C-alpha positions in Angstrom: 2.8 -20.5 -3.8 6.4 -20.3 -2.8 8.3 -17.1 -3.3 10.6 -18.9 -5.7 7.7 -19.4 -8.1 7.0 -15.6 -8.3 8.7 -13.0 -10.3 11.5 -10.9 -8.6 13.7 -8.0 -9.4 13.1 -6.0 -12.6 10.8 -8.8 -14.0 8.5 -8.2 -11.0 8.5 -4.4 -11.6 7.5 -4.8 -15.2 4.9 -7.5 -14.7 3.2 -5.8 -11.8 3.0 -2.5 -13.6 1.6 -4.1 -16.7 -0.9 -6.0 -14.6 -2.2 -3.0 -12.8 -2.5 -1.1 -16.0 -4.7 -3.9 -17.3 -7.0 -4.2 -14.3 -7.4 -0.4 -13.6 -11.0 -0.3 -14.9 -12.0 -3.1 -12.5 -9.6 -2.3 -9.6 -12.3 -1.1 -7.2 -14.2 -4.3 -7.7 -11.0 -6.3 -7.1 -10.5 -4.7 -3.7 -14.1 -5.3 -2.7 -13.9 -8.9 -3.6 -10.6 -9.6 -2.0 -11.5 -7.9 1.3 -15.2 -9.1 1.3 -16.2 -5.4 1.1 -14.2 -4.4 4.2 -11.4 -2.5 2.6 -13.0 0.9 2.8 -13.8 0.5 6.5 -10.2 -0.5 7.1 -8.9 2.6 5.3 -11.2 4.8 7.3 -10.0 3.1 10.5 -6.3 3.6 9.5 -6.8 7.3 8.9 -8.6 7.6 12.3 -5.7 5.8 14.0 -3.1 8.3 12.8 -5.5 11.3 13.2 -5.4 12.6 9.6 -6.9 16.1 9.5 -7.0 19.5 7.8 -3.4 20.4 8.6 -1.9 17.4 6.9 -0.3 16.9 3.5 -0.9 13.2 2.8 1.1 11.2 0.3 -0.9 8.1 -0.7 1.6 5.6 -2.1 0.4 3.1 -4.7 -2.8 5.0 -4.7 -4.5 3.0 -7.4 -7.8 4.6 -8.4 -7.8 6.8 -5.4 -9.8 5.2 -2.5 -7.4 6.4 0.2 -7.0 9.8 -1.5 -10.8 10.3 -1.4 -11.2 9.3 2.2 -8.2 11.5 3.4 -9.6 14.5 1.4 -12.9 14.0 3.2 -11.1 14.5 6.5 -9.8 17.9 5.2 -6.3 16.8 4.3 -4.4 17.9 1.1 -3.6 14.7 -0.8 -1.1 13.6 -3.4 -1.6 10.2 -5.0 1.4 8.4 -6.3 1.3 5.2 -8.4 3.7 3.7 -11.0 0.8 2.4 -13.2 -0.4 5.2 -15.4 -3.8 3.7 -16.1 -4.5 3.6 -12.4 -3.8 7.4 -12.2 -6.0 8.0 -15.2 -8.9 6.1 -13.6 -8.3 8.0 -10.3 -8.7 11.3 -12.2 -12.0 10.2 -13.7 -13.5 10.1 -10.1 -13.1 13.9 -10.0 -10.9 13.8 -6.9 -9.4 17.1 -5.7 -6.0 15.5 -5.4 -2.7 15.8 -7.3 -1.5 12.6 -8.9 2.1 11.7 -9.7 3.5 8.7 -11.6 6.5 7.4 -9.6 8.0 4.3 -8.2 7.9 3.8 -4.4 11.7 3.3 -4.3 12.3 6.8 -5.9 9.7 9.3 -4.7 10.0 12.8 -6.3 9.5 14.7 -3.1 11.9 16.6 -0.8 13.1 15.1 2.4 10.7 15.7 5.3 8.1 17.4 3.0 4.9 15.4 3.9 3.0 14.9 7.1 1.5 11.5 6.4 2.1 8.5 4.1 -0.6 6.0 3.5 -0.4 2.8 1.5 -3.3 0.4 0.9 -2.8 -3.2 -0.1 0.4 -2.7 -2.0 3.4 -3.6 0.2 3.7 -7.0 -1.4 3.9 -5.5 -4.9 7.1 -3.5 -4.5 10.4 -5.0 -5.7 12.4 -3.9 -2.7 10.2 -3.4 0.4 13.1 -2.3 2.5 14.1 0.4 0.0 10.5 1.6 0.0 10.4 1.8 3.8 13.6 3.9 3.7 12.1 6.2 1.0 8.9 6.6 3.0 10.9 7.6 6.0 12.9 10.1 3.9 9.9 12.1 2.8 7.9 12.1 6.1 8.7 15.0 8.4 9.8 14.3 12.0 6.7 13.7 13.9 4.8 12.7 10.8 2.8 9.5 10.7 2.3 6.5 8.5 -0.5 3.9 8.0 0.2 0.9 5.8 -2.5 -1.7 5.2 -2.0 -5.1 3.5 -3.5 -8.5 3.6 -2.2 -11.3 5.8 -2.7 -15.0 6.5 -4.5 -16.0 9.8 -2.3 -18.0 12.1 -5.0 -20.3 13.7 -5.5 -23.5 11.8 -9.3 -23.6 11.3 -9.5 -19.9 10.4 -6.4 -20.2 8.2 -8.1 -23.0 6.3 -11.3 -21.1 5.8 -9.4 -18.0 4.7 -7.3 -20.1 2.2 -10.5 -21.5 0.7 -11.9 -18.1 0.1 -8.7 -16.2 -0.8 -6.9 -18.8 -2.8 -9.9 -20.5 -4.5 -13.0 -18.4 -4.5 -11.3 -15.0 -5.1 -9.4 -16.2 -8.3 -12.6 -17.8 -9.6 -14.9 -14.8 -9.0 -12.2 -12.3 -9.9 -11.6 -14.0 -13.2 -15.2 -13.4 -14.1 -15.1 -9.8 -13.0 -11.7 -8.8 -14.4 -8.4 -10.4 -15.3 -8.0 -14.1 -14.6 -4.1 -13.9 -14.3 -4.3 -10.9 -12.0 -6.7 -12.6 -9.6 -4.4 -15.7 -9.5 -1.3 -13.6 -8.8 -2.7 -11.3 -6.1 -3.6 -14.0 -3.5 -0.3 -15.7 -4.3 1.6 -12.5 -3.8 1.2 -12.7 0.0 4.4 -14.8 -0.2 6.3 -11.6 -0.8 5.3 -10.2 2.6 7.9 -10.7 5.4 6.7 -11.9 8.8 5.0 -9.3 11.0 8.0 -8.8 13.3 10.3 -8.3 10.3 7.9 -5.7 8.9 8.0 -3.8 12.2 11.8 -4.1 12.4 12.1 -2.6 8.9 10.0 0.4 9.9 12.0 0.9 13.1 15.3 0.6 11.2 14.1 3.2 8.7 13.5 5.7 11.6 9.9 5.2 12.8 9.0 5.2 16.4 5.9 3.8 18.1 5.6 1.2 15.4 2.5 -0.9 16.0 0.6 -3.6 14.1 -3.1 -4.2 14.3 -4.6 -7.4 13.1 -7.9 -7.2 11.2 -10.5 -9.9 10.6 -8.9 -12.7 12.6 -5.6 -12.2 10.9 -6.8 -11.7 7.3 -5.3 -8.2 7.1 -3.1 -5.8 9.0 -2.4 -2.2 9.6 1.1 -0.9 10.4 1.4 2.5 12.0 4.4 4.6 13.2 5.6 8.1 14.0 8.7 9.5 12.2 11.7 10.1 14.5 14.4 12.7 13.9 15.8 12.8 10.4 19.2 11.3 10.0 21.3 10.9 6.8 21.0 7.5 5.2 23.6 6.3 2.7 22.1 5.6 -0.7 18.9 7.8 -0.2 16.9 8.8 -3.2 18.3 11.5 -5.5 14.8 12.9 -6.0 14.5 16.6 -5.1 11.2 17.8 -6.6 8.9 19.3 -3.9 5.1 19.0 -4.0 
């Protein structure tokens, strides 16, 4: 689907929030289907890449039902899960996670500048209204020397693999997903890859926001990607969030 056929601006914000509130009870099944069961392995790998450990305060952005939160906590980190879909946070709490949860939008995070050690985000970059604003806000809350690990889907570049991936992702996932959960959501989520900028643009966004050592790892022949980086020195940015609540 072309980007012009998908919602943008405030319409996207409203529709995405409503969708995730609807699918919260089946969200874990959604992730397993879309990633062919590999999403948890990729999350563990991302945490390993940025060496999350007991000394870290981790902010998991768009935490959903808490998969990243749970895995980071198992590594000894203190974890705060942030999501703008209230039902997602409620389902995360039913898992008995020892993590704080906060309802907030990624463009306006209620945390002080430089107050967290790590930000993680799993399969949500394409769901934000302004990805550039989110990158700037992530950079604001991460302390100098802090790390990020952002996972999302991607489209393989090589023709035969791309065709096989498209058959699974664009046809089979909506079909099976419609049986498991919400038919409209499973149609939207594969289509939403159109929101993602090209890889080099994603890396440029992170560098412009203030991250150093920005790297991208391709997963499953290009079906997914992990972006990592280290926060450079804090510098004032015009138009930064007015949020000032510390966690």
